[in-house]
C-alpha positions as a printed NumPy array, in Angstrom:
array([[166.277, 169.273, 281.542],
       [164.584, 172.658, 281.424],
       [161.255, 170.921, 280.836],
       [161.714, 168.741, 283.925],
       [162.524, 171.711, 286.149],
       [159.503, 173.589, 284.765],
       [157.282, 170.612, 285.465],
       [158.702, 170.202, 288.955],
       [158.109, 173.881, 289.655],
       [154.464, 173.587, 288.585],
       [153.93 , 170.415, 290.597],
       [155.446, 172.071, 293.65 ],
       [153.18 , 175.118, 293.245],
       [150.144, 172.888, 292.863],
       [151.121, 170.854, 295.895],
       [151.512, 173.969, 298.051],
       [148.191, 175.202, 296.678],
       [146.587, 171.927, 297.705],
       [148.068, 172.186, 301.187],
       [146.466, 175.612, 301.594],
       [143.18 , 174.255, 300.287],
       [143.164, 171.256, 302.641],
       [142.725, 173.579, 305.606],
       [139.815, 175.389, 303.943],
       [138.006, 172.33 , 302.549],
       [135.398, 170.718, 304.721],
       [133.729, 167.341, 304.216],
       [130.358, 169.001, 303.777],
       [128.007, 167.643, 301.157],
       [127.217, 169.806, 298.16 ],
       [123.6  , 170.569, 297.413],
       [123.577, 170.769, 293.628],
       [120.82 , 171.551, 291.171],
       [120.289, 169.356, 288.146],
       [122.245, 171.795, 285.943],
       [125.123, 171.848, 288.424],
       [125.115, 168.039, 288.528],
       [125.353, 168.013, 284.726],
       [128.248, 170.491, 284.812],
       [130.035, 168.319, 287.366],
       [129.375, 165.209, 285.263],
       [130.827, 166.964, 282.189],
       [133.939, 167.785, 284.224],
       [134.282, 164.177, 285.414],
       [133.935, 162.928, 281.833],
       [136.509, 165.432, 280.549],
       [138.989, 164.433, 283.27 ],
       [138.385, 160.767, 282.46 ],
       [138.971, 161.396, 278.755],
       [142.346, 163.004, 279.448],
       [143.429, 160.139, 281.725],
       [142.331, 157.636, 279.075],
       [144.311, 159.429, 276.354],
       [147.393, 159.644, 278.582],
       [147.136, 155.901, 279.309],
       [146.841, 155.133, 275.583],
       [149.876, 157.295, 274.825],
       [151.859, 155.764, 277.689],
       [151.398, 152.242, 276.301],
       [153.559, 153.06 , 273.303],
       [155.718, 155.932, 274.598],
       [157.835, 155.552, 277.718],
       [158.379, 159.314, 277.991],
       [154.625, 159.808, 278.41 ],
       [154.57 , 157.064, 281.027],
       [157.311, 158.756, 283.025],
       [156.058, 162.332, 282.644],
       [152.254, 162.068, 282.675],
       [151.125, 158.734, 284.102],
       [151.508, 159.633, 287.799],
       [149.2  , 162.625, 287.325],
       [146.772, 160.586, 285.238],
       [146.625, 157.845, 287.869],
       [146.018, 160.35 , 290.665],
       [143.261, 162.015, 288.632],
       [141.669, 158.633, 287.931],
       [141.706, 157.819, 291.664],
       [139.952, 161.116, 292.403],
       [137.361, 160.378, 289.719],
       [136.762, 156.95 , 291.272],
       [136.181, 158.505, 294.704],
       [133.691, 161.024, 293.33 ],
       [132.075, 158.91 , 290.63 ],
       [132.391, 155.204, 291.548],
       [130.623, 152.572, 289.449],
       [129.309, 155.087, 286.921],
       [127.309, 157.318, 289.263],
       [128.034, 160.016, 291.809],
       [128.801, 158.909, 295.341],
       [126.07 , 159.869, 297.801],
       [126.449, 162.439, 299.169],
       [128.734, 164.419, 296.881],
       [131.38 , 165.81 , 299.184],
       [132.957, 169.153, 298.431],
       [136.387, 167.81 , 299.413],
       [136.166, 165.088, 296.725],
       [135.284, 167.657, 294.066],
       [138.146, 169.907, 295.189],
       [140.568, 166.957, 295.138],
       [139.536, 166.135, 291.582],
       [139.881, 169.762, 290.501],
       [143.378, 169.922, 292.001],
       [144.474, 166.648, 290.398],
       [142.981, 167.616, 287.036],
       [144.688, 171.028, 287.164],
       [148.072, 169.406, 287.735],
       [147.492, 166.851, 284.97 ],
       [146.26 , 169.571, 282.618],
       [149.32 , 171.708, 283.3  ],
       [151.799, 168.854, 282.904],
       [150.181, 167.49 , 279.744],
       [149.862, 170.943, 278.173],
       [153.522, 171.703, 278.798],
       [154.457, 168.267, 277.491],
       [152.479, 168.779, 274.273],
       [153.906, 172.202, 273.553],
       [157.442, 170.931, 274.092],
       [159.199, 170.127, 270.817],
       [160.028, 166.547, 271.86 ],
       [156.342, 165.654, 272.211],
       [155.779, 166.078, 268.483],
       [158.614, 163.701, 267.72 ],
       [157.507, 161.159, 270.324],
       [153.739, 161.021, 269.808],
       [151.898, 159.984, 266.695],
       [149.699, 162.692, 265.182],
       [146.487, 160.851, 266.119],
       [147.471, 160.392, 269.773],
       [148.678, 163.982, 270.032],
       [145.436, 165.298, 268.495],
       [143.24 , 163.214, 270.803],
       [145.159, 164.357, 273.855],
       [145.032, 167.999, 272.76 ],
       [141.28 , 167.923, 272.129],
       [140.612, 166.243, 275.474],
       [142.787, 168.821, 277.27 ],
       [140.917, 171.699, 275.637],
       [137.637, 170.18 , 276.784],
       [139.028, 169.631, 280.292],
       [140.095, 173.259, 280.532],
       [136.573, 174.464, 279.725],
       [134.838, 172.034, 282.073],
       [137.34 , 172.681, 284.846],
       [136.497, 176.392, 284.793],
       [132.823, 175.522, 285.271],
       [133.633, 173.115, 288.106],
       [135.769, 175.714, 289.871],
       [132.886, 178.203, 289.647],
       [130.458, 175.532, 290.823],
       [132.437, 174.748, 293.975],
       [133.368, 178.363, 294.562],
       [137.14 , 178.049, 294.67 ],
       [138.518, 181.545, 294.578],
       [142.068, 181.257, 295.891],
       [143.457, 179.029, 293.138],
       [146.674, 180.078, 291.487],
       [146.084, 180.862, 287.818],
       [147.238, 178.241, 285.367],
       [150.312, 179.009, 283.323],
       [149.057, 180.115, 279.923],
       [149.491, 177.299, 277.439],
       [147.495, 177.957, 274.329],
       [146.625, 174.489, 273.078],
       [144.35 , 175.84 , 270.342],
       [147.26 , 177.823, 268.869],
       [149.497, 174.76 , 269.178],
       [146.956, 172.637, 267.337],
       [146.442, 175.266, 264.598],
       [150.203, 175.609, 264.059],
       [150.536, 171.857, 263.842],
       [147.679, 171.595, 261.346],
       [149.217, 174.436, 259.334],
       [152.518, 172.558, 259.101],
       [150.69 , 169.447, 257.932],
       [148.894, 171.447, 255.242],
       [152.219, 172.879, 254.054],
       [153.788, 169.428, 253.855],
       [150.722, 168.077, 252.068],
       [150.811, 170.955, 249.562],
       [154.492, 170.37 , 248.877],
       [153.937, 166.65 , 248.403],
       [150.961, 167.312, 246.164],
       [153.068, 169.719, 244.1  ],
       [155.834, 167.143, 243.739],
       [153.349, 164.545, 242.572],
       [152.281, 166.884, 239.746],
       [155.915, 167.486, 238.779],
       [156.778, 163.793, 238.533],
       [156.831, 162.565, 234.969],
       [154.18 , 160.112, 234.064],
       [155.061, 156.528, 233.482],
       [156.945, 155.864, 230.283],
       [154.99 , 152.694, 229.686],
       [152.825, 152.776, 226.595],
       [149.132, 153.065, 227.082],
       [147.445, 149.877, 226.333]])
């Protein structure tokens, strides 16, 4: 229950943030250099990777479908507006980039909170959880570049969710379990069958 209220609170903050931004965002085209285009493309790809991983997780886990799919679908719609049919829409409108940043921020926040919640570890397989974590880390880095690129300065800071620490702790637990299992295997007596 606490997780749901936390998520709702973050969604509400993001929504109010977006409402403030809608008044400041104009449909002016962005004039981007080649490097800026590449940075924007990296952001689009990172956002797409997160939505893909959420969709994969949602196929086998109803909790993911309920908690993360709405944000993933909204992010995918924003990607499609900005980057239809595998190339940027002409002209690239600042409002489309801002919409994608807002949607990706919400998805990032929700997915990060979901992953660090104890129930996520019990719901998701290790492979799905790892893929989602890695894609979220990449999204966070690319999102910072995109925010700088567009010049958004009045965004509320994201709630600190340290996914790298979460991943390291998880890997550490796996190493401990592996070590214990390895130790038990050495302790087991060998087969009593005669060598032949």
